[in-house]
C-alpha distance (Angstrom), angle and dihedral (degrees) to the residues before:
residue distance angle dihedral
X1 . . .
X2 3.81 . .
X3 3.81 124.2 .
X4 3.81 89.5 -109.3
X5 3.81 91.1 55.4
X6 3.80 93.0 47.7
X7 3.83 89.6 52.6
X8 3.80 90.8 59.4
X9 3.80 119.3 94.2
X10 3.79 112.0 -94.1
X11 3.80 119.6 -113.4
X12 3.82 111.8 -172.4
X13 3.80 109.0 -159.1
X14 3.81 136.8 -174.3
X15 3.80 118.5 -150.9
X16 3.80 135.2 179.6
X17 3.76 133.6 -131.5
X18 3.80 99.3 -157.5
X19 3.80 108.4 -171.1
X20 3.79 123.0 -169.4
X21 3.81 126.5 -150.9
X22 3.81 90.4 -84.4
X23 3.81 93.0 54.1
X24 3.80 93.8 -105.9
X25 3.80 121.6 143.2
X26 3.80 125.6 -134.9
X27 3.80 113.9 -121.4
X28 3.79 131.0 -178.8
X29 3.80 121.4 -140.3
X30 3.80 111.5 -134.4
X31 3.81 118.0 -165.2
X32 3.80 119.4 179.1
X33 3.80 115.6 -158.9
X34 3.80 98.5 171.2
X35 3.79 142.5 24.1
X36 3.81 127.7 37.2
X37 3.83 92.1 -34.6
X38 3.84 95.5 48.2
X39 3.79 109.6 147.4
X40 3.81 92.9 22.8
X41 3.80 120.0 125.0
X42 3.79 129.8 172.9
X43 3.80 144.4 147.9
X44 3.81 119.3 -119.9
X45 3.77 141.7 167.2
X46 3.81 120.3 -97.2
X47 3.78 114.2 -88.3
X48 3.75 144.0 82.9
X49 3.75 149.2 -164.6
X50 3.77 125.6 -37.4
X51 3.78 114.7 -112.4
X52 3.82 120.6 -129.7
X53 3.81 111.7 -61.9
X54 3.82 91.3 1.0
X55 3.81 119.2 133.9
X56 3.80 121.2 -133.0
X57 3.81 88.2 -108.2
X58 3.81 93.3 51.3
X59 3.81 91.0 48.0
X60 3.81 90.3 48.2
X61 3.82 91.9 55.2
X62 3.81 92.9 45.4
X63 3.81 95.1 45.5
X64 3.81 92.8 47.2
X65 3.79 91.1 54.8
X66 3.81 95.1 42.2
X67 3.79 95.2 48.4
X68 3.81 102.3 35.1
X69 3.80 109.4 12.5
X70 3.82 91.0 -119.6
X71 3.80 119.8 134.4
X72 3.81 125.5 -151.6
X73 3.79 125.9 174.4
X74 3.79 95.6 -158.3
X75 3.81 119.5 26.0
X76 3.80 90.2 -162.2
X77 3.78 124.4 -139.3
X78 3.77 125.3 -24.9
X79 3.81 107.2 -99.6
X80 3.81 99.6 -169.6
X81 3.78 142.8 7.9
X82 3.81 126.0 -153.5
X83 3.81 125.3 -179.3
X84 3.78 120.3 -163.2
X85 3.78 139.8 158.9
X86 3.77 104.7 -118.1
X87 3.80 137.8 175.0
X88 3.80 110.3 -121.6
X89 3.82 122.0 -141.7
X90 3.82 90.0 -99.7
X91 3.82 89.3 58.1
X92 3.80 98.7 -107.1
X93 3.79 119.3 129.3
X94 3.80 115.9 -128.3
X95 3.79 140.4 -177.6
X96 3.81 97.6 -118.0
X97 3.81 114.9 -156.7
X98 3.82 104.4 -165.8
X99 3.80 118.9 -165.4
X100 3.80 115.4 -167.7
X101 3.79 127.9 -148.4
X102 3.81 125.9 -168.0
X103 3.79 126.9 -133.6
X104 3.78 122.5 174.7
X105 3.79 110.4 -154.6
X106 3.75 142.2 146.4
X107 3.77 118.8 -101.1
X108 3.78 109.7 -80.2
X109 3.78 142.1 -177.5
X110 3.77 103.1 -88.1
X111 3.81 116.5 -135.2
X112 3.80 117.9 -143.9
X113 3.82 92.2 -176.0
X114 3.82 91.3 109.4
X115 3.80 96.6 49.0
X116 3.79 117.5 121.1
X117 3.80 120.3 -123.7
X118 3.82 87.8 -103.5
X119 3.82 91.8 52.1
X120 3.80 91.0 48.4
X121 3.80 87.9 56.5
X122 3.80 97.5 49.9
X123 3.83 108.3 26.2
X124 3.79 100.3 86.9
X125 3.81 103.0 161.3
X126 3.78 145.7 -1.4
X127 3.76 129.9 -151.9
X128 3.80 142.0 173.8
X129 3.82 109.0 -116.4
X130 3.81 129.1 -163.3
X131 3.79 117.9 -139.9
X132 3.82 88.1 -113.0
X133 3.82 90.1 54.1
X134 3.80 90.5 50.3
X135 3.81 92.5 49.6
X136 3.83 92.1 47.1
X137 3.80 96.9 44.7
X138 3.80 122.1 109.1
X139 3.82 89.4 -162.5
X140 3.79 121.6 101.5
X141 3.80 110.8 -97.4
X142 3.81 124.2 -177.3
X143 2.88 127.3 -112.6
X144 3.78 91.3 36.6
X145 3.82 90.8 -143.8
X146 3.82 95.3 48.3
X147 3.82 93.3 125.0
X148 3.82 90.2 52.0
X149 3.80 90.7 51.8
X150 3.81 88.0 61.5
X151 3.80 89.6 59.4
X152 3.82 88.1 64.5
X153 3.82 96.8 50.4
């Protein structure tokens, strides 16, 4: 990590690799139409920032329920870690430490009941993606090396 990255505020984050029976991963489509990220669109895995004094595992359980409606008691081990400098929706840059957890599941009816007002405004779609679809896509997908992470699972 460079000195510039280490000077950024830390943002610990828990994210999920939700794989269905066909080996496809669930991604959310974020589209920002206003604010500092206006004009930005990308696909990303479910998850979000850790709250104060929350472990990565606790955040993983909370985020999974809030964003999908699924409940897990034990998120299991972290299967990947990705660190990036990223602009947050409020415009601040942050050193984002993303910890990934794996859950194999069947496709399900996603519940948006736990989404925040902000999420309701920017989460416009969700889709199950194959690794081949991810590699072939011209759309922005975070993390950028998501397809490579699958090679390690």
